[in-house]
C-alpha angles and dihedrals in degrees: 000000000000126000095273093063092045092050091049091052092049090047091051091047092052093046091049093048088051090049091054093045092051090047090054089064093059122095120266103278101037089047093064099075098049089048095046090051100031104049096055089044091052089051094048096045090045090051091049090050089052090051090050095053100037111054094184091057089046092053093050091048093049089054087062089054090089090071115090136160093271093053093045093047091052086067096249100305088130102029094166131029122218106265092216092059121167113277092221091055091048091049091050091052092048091050090050091052091051091048091052089048089051090052090051093050092046093050092047092048093048103036102022131240099289093053104022099052096050089043090053091049090051094048092045094050095042101043106025100039099020093227122174124266094256095060094034091057102034097054096052092044090048090049091051091049093049092047091049094049096044102038105027104032106026103030098025090221115153110226125218108278098202134235096288098041100041091077 
């Protein structure tokens, strides 16, 4: 990566650290969102900066790039993917990812966060990964319960109700 990318990563890291530091000055409840977003972003931008400045670390990390959710879920039968994979296959997978992302956005926009996100998780697990009913139902219900407890009860933040439920 040339200097422009490195400078951008350092700039993002500095901005994110500033965002977290400013968020620390807020009172208890308003501080939660900047910290929930900012701390993981500081970690990720810091990690990217490390990869930019240490080529050996970057090479070792890129070797792990052959691992994806499909390979891991197949219990290690295909631990590493061929780095020179077919471009058509890669394009097909990228298109599939964007289509699934579009389904998620559509469900959230139409049914809201509390209904749309668990519904997407169910559809994704059941139809994309052909998981059993137990897992396909328990994960979305658990997600809904966690979102309800954290956002509705603890933080008292009303979540987007969606086009159909906002009536």
